[in-house]
Each structure stands twice: as C-alpha cells, then as structure tokens.
N, C-alpha and C positions, 0 to 999 in steps of 0.2 A: 504494500500500500504506500502511496506517495505521501509527502508531507502535506499538512493542512494548516489552515488559519494564517497566523502571522508569518510562520516559517515559509509558507507557500508564496506569500507576498515577497519575502526576502529572496526566494528562488528567482522570481521574475525580475526583481530589481537587480540581482547579480547578473542575470542574463543580459539585461539592458545595459548595465555598466560595462560588461565584458564586450558587448557589441561596440559601445563607444570607445572602449579601450583598443579594440581591434582596428576601428577606423582611425583613431589617433595614431596608432602605430604606422598605418599606411601614410597618413599625412606627414608624420615626422620623417619617415623614410623618404618621401618625396621631397620634402624641404631640404633634408641632408644631401640628397643627390643633386638638388639644384645648387646648394652652396658649394658642393664639390666641383660642379661643372659650370658655374657662373662665369661668363666670359671675362669679366673684370678681374676677379680673384685668380682664375686659372691663368690668364695672360701674365699676371705679375709673378705668381708662384712658380710658373714654368720657366721663368727667365734664368739664364745661366751665364756665369762669367768664368771662362777657362775651365769648364766642366764642373764648377762649383755652383750648385743650385741656390736659389733664394731660400731664406728660412721657411720651413714648412710646419711650424708649430700649430698654425691654424688648422691644418689638415687633421691633426690628432683629435681635436674636438669634433670635427666633422665625421671622422671614421667612427668615433664613439657613438655619435648620434645615429649613424647608419646602422650600427650593430643593435642599438636600443630599439630603433624602429622595427627592424626585422624580428627581434626577439618578442617585442610587444604583439606583433601580429600572430606569432605562433602561440604565445601564452594566452592571448585573448581568445583564440579558437579553442584552446584546451579548456579554458574557463567556461565558455559557452556550452561546450559539449558536456562538461562535468556537471553544470547546473541543471541542464535539461534531463540528463540521465540520473541525477541525484546520486552520483557516485562519490562515496567518501574518499576512495583511493585517488580519483582524478582531482577532486577538490583539495585534498592534502598535497598532491603534487603541484597543483596550481598555486596554493598558498606558499609552498617552498620556493617556487620560481619567482613569485612576487617579492618575497623577502630578499632573495639574491639580487633581483633587479633593482629593488629599492636601495640596497646597500651599494650597488654599483652607481646608482644615481647620486647618492650622497657623496661617494668618493670622487665621482666626476665633477660634481658641483664644487667641492673643496678645491680640487685641482684647477678648475676653471677660474675660481675666484682668485687663487694665488697667482695665476698666470694671465689674468684678464688684460694686463697692460703689456705683457711680453710680446705678443704678436705684433702690435703696432710699433713697439720700440725696435724689434728686430728688423721689420721692414723699413723703418725710417733709417736705421743704421746702415742697412744694405744699400738703400738709395743714396745716402750721403757718401758711402764708400765709392759707389759707381760714379757719382758726380765729381768727386775729387780726382779719381783716376782718369776720367774722360778729359779733364782740363789740366792734368799734371804734365808739364813740359819735360820732366825728367824721365818719363816712362817711354818705352818703345812705342813706335807708331802703331804697331799691331795691337798692343794692349790697350792703347787709348781708343782705338777704333772699336775693339770688343766692348769696352766699358761704355762708349758712346751708344753702341747698339742697344745695350741693356737700358741705358738711360732714356733713349727714345721710346723704348717699350713702355716705360713708366709714364712718360709725357703723353704719348698717344692714347694709352688706355685710360688715364685719369684726367686728361685735358688740363695739364698743369705744367709749370716750368720753374725749376729752381727750389732752393731750400727756404727761401723767404723773399720779401720784396726786393731787397738789394741784389741777391744772387739772380733773381728772375730778370731784373732789368739788365744786369751785366750779361747774362746768357743771351737774352733777346737781342741786345746790342751787338754781341759777338756774332750772332746768326746773321743779322742784317749786313754786317761788314764782310760776311763770307768767311769768317775765321772758323766758325763751327756751324753745325746743322743739327741742333738738338731739340728745339722747341717747335711745336705746332703753332700755327697762326692763332692770334687772339687768346693766347694763354699766358702772356707775359706777367700778368698781375695775379695769377692763381698760384698759391703756395702748395707745393707737392706734399709737404708735411701734413697740412690740414686735410688734404684729399685722402691721404693714406689713413689718417685717424678716423675720418668719417666712414670710409669704406669698411674697415675691419671692426670698428666699435659698433656700428649698426648690426653687423652680422653676429657678433658675439652676444649682443643683447637678445637677438632673435633665438640663438641657441639656449640662452639662459631662461627665456620665457617658456620655450618648449620643454625644458627639463623640469621647470616648476609645475607646469600643467600635468606632466606625466607623474610626478611625485604625489600630487594631490589625488589623482585618479587611483594610483596604486594603494594609497591609504584606505580609501573607500572600498576598494576591491578586497583588501585583506580583512577588513571588518566583516563585510557581507559573506565572504567565503567561510570564515570561521563560524559565524552565526548559523549559516545554512548547514555546515558540516555537523555542528552540534545538534541542530534540529533533526537532521536525518538520523543521527545516532539514537536520539531519544524518541523518534516517532514509533508508534505501535506497528508491529508486523503481524499480518494475518496469513 
C-alpha cells in the first residue's frame, strides 16, 4: 500500500522539486557550456605567446559548473523515479548524492570566493605583460610581433586600447604615425583594464548566482526526501 495523507503530499512535492531540480541542472549545464564557448572569453583565453597560454583559472569554475549541471540532471531523475516508486533504497541513494553534491557546492563556493579576484588580476597581468613586450625596443622583432598579435586579440575582442588613458593615447598616436598597429579605430579612450574587469566579474557573479540557487534547491530536496523516506518506512503494509 502506498503512503497516505501528508506523506503523500510530500511525495508529490518531492517529485515536483526533483523535476525543477532536473530542469535547473539542464539550465546550469547550458549556461556553463555557453560560458565555456562564449566568443569573448574563448578568444582571450585561447591566446598564446610563444606557446605559453593565457591564464585559465576561469575555466576551472566553468568545468565545475558543467560537472554540477550534469550530475544534477542524473540525480534529479533518480529522485523523481524514487519518489514515484516510493523506494527507500532509491531515496536513500538520492539523499546521499544530495549530501555529496551539497558538500561539493560549499567547497566550490569557498574556492570561488577566495579566488573571485584572481581571474581578473591574472588576465590584467597577462595583458600588461603583452603590452610591455609589444612596445619593448630591446626585444627581438619576432617576439615583439608575437606579443603585438596577442595584444591585438585583446583590443579587437574587447574594443579597447591600452592600460589607461595615457597609454591609450600614446598607443593610438603611435598607430597613427605608423610606428605600431595595435588598436582598432574608435577605441583610443577605452581602458582595457576596465573591459577585462567587466567581462570576467559579470560572468563570475553569474556562476555565483547559479551555485546559490542550486544550494537552496538541494536543501529542500534533502528535507523532503528524508521526510518521505521516513513516511514510507512507517506506512502500514497490507
């Protein structure tokens, strides 16, 4: 005999939340894949100077999000099936998966908070390094050209030029005199440091919001799954 009364209501609530959980997993997976293949971030993070790639710390959080989204879809399906079948074994497994997933969420959140400024700083340092190398007269011409190619990738992707107003004006003037060819047109007053901060800060906040939503859903899922599991155990059997 199946569960009755309030426990039956919990059963359908759990099924509903699991369906939302499954959908949220699909949305998070889609967002993570978009973040991984977004043209702006991909163009910047795929840049290389003498086979040395740009800093890729940002991708760590994206890969974690991809894994979380995929696991959420699997766990959500397991929870839906366990709720409908009123299986203590499946619900127990589901609860264990939720605990592990929640622990991973907390760990990832702590790591993300500790490194929230690292991504931006690493990219700004990489940009500054390429800028200095592209304009350094004591470097070999081949190295200056390689650095200038990376620098142009930043400028064309972000629509900016230089580390600040002064360097932007100097670089734009140098381009007009034919000494360099680094900046796109109409970007001489756009600071690349600001553009880099805007690009990665917005995306890191998006990752943080997704993680918070998942954590809240997981808490409700754990409560409902335990209540239903206890209800199934205590329900009369005929």
